[in-house]
N, C-alpha and C positions, 0 to 999 in steps of 0.2 A: 342877812346882808345880801344885797343884790349888786350885780355888776362886778367889775374886776378891780376896783380901787381898793386901797388899803385904808382902813378906818383907824381912828385914834384908839378905839377900844380894843383893837387887835395888837397894840403895842404893849409889851411888858415893860412897865416903868414903875418906879418907886423903890426905895431902898429896902423896905420890908419884903416886898414880893421877890426881888432879886436875891436877897439874902436867904429867903426861905428855899429858893431853888438850889442854891449852892451851899447850904448848910451841911457841915460834915455829919455823917450818920443819918441824914434825912432819907425820905422815901422817894429818891430820885432814881432814874435809869439813864443809861448812856447808850447812844447809838453812834457808830462810826461809819462814815463813807467818805473816803479821801476826796477832796481836801477839806471837808467839813466834819465836825463832831457835834453831836447834839446832846444836850442834857435836858431832860424833861421830867415832869411830874404832874400828877393830877392834883389840882388845887380846889378842894371842895369848900373852902372858906369864902370864895367869891360869890357875888350875886349874879354877875353876868355869865351866861352860858355860851362862851365862844373861846376858841384857842387864842392864846397870846404868845408873842415871840419877841426875841431880841437877837441882835447880831453883834458879835464881837470879833474884831480882827486885831490881834495883839501887835503892838509896835515891835516886839521881839521878832515876829515872823516877817512882817513887811515894814521896812524902815521908812519908806516915803509915804506921806499922808495921801498923796494922789492914788497910790496903789491900794491903800487901805479903804479909801472911799470907793474906788472902783469895785473891789471885791464885795463890799457891803451892798452896793447897788445891784451887783449881779445876783447875790443871794436873795435880796429883797424881791427882785423881779421873778426869780425862780419860785420863791415861796408864793408870791401873788398869783402866778399862773397855775400852780399845782396845789393850792390849799384845799381843793375839793377832795383830795385823798384822805383828809382827816375829817371826821364828823364835825359839822359846824356847830353842834350844840354841846360839845364836850368841853370840860373845864381844864384844859391842858395848858401848862406853861412850858414853852420851849426856848432854849438858848442855843443858837447856832454859833459855834466857835471855829474860827479858821485855824487849821493846823498845817497848811502847806507852807513852803518856804519861798515860793515865787508866785507871781500872778498867773492864774489859770484862765482858760477860756470860759465863755458863758456856757457852752454845751457841757463842759465838765462840771461846772457849778450846778447846773440844772439837773444833770444826771445824779449828782450826789444828793441834792436836796430832795429829789423825787424818791430816791432809795431810802433816805432817812424817814420821810413822811410815811412811806408804805410800811417800813419796819415798825414804826411807832403804832400805826393803826392795826397792824396784825397782832402786835403784842397786846394792845388794848382789847381787841376782840377776844383773844384767848384768855386773858386774865380777868377782864371785866365785861361779861357778856351783855350787860344792859346799856353800854356806852354807844353801841352802833345804832340804836333805834332813834 
């Protein structure tokens, strides 16, 4: 993938893919960096070799739809600009879940997403040495 745009193949969609990520007792890992929490796993059943992600902002946390959309956009932009922190040929599924109680600035969202992506990549390198190549 070239350029900075987000492609359709980078979106985590489909009931079975999302259920597999959140399945109880599954092979998933969690990373926390306030105001975002990330749930991720390596999905080897896919044909495509690229990371996929989804963003969830619960209504319980932010009551107004405008605020939920704003935080989704901030997270998507932070991921778009910092996705090179993760190997582009890894089969990772990531779900970003908002855990804050109020709208945060873009710089906080970007710092959190960057920290999450670097933690995921460091864990991948330590546990799965062949992923980084």
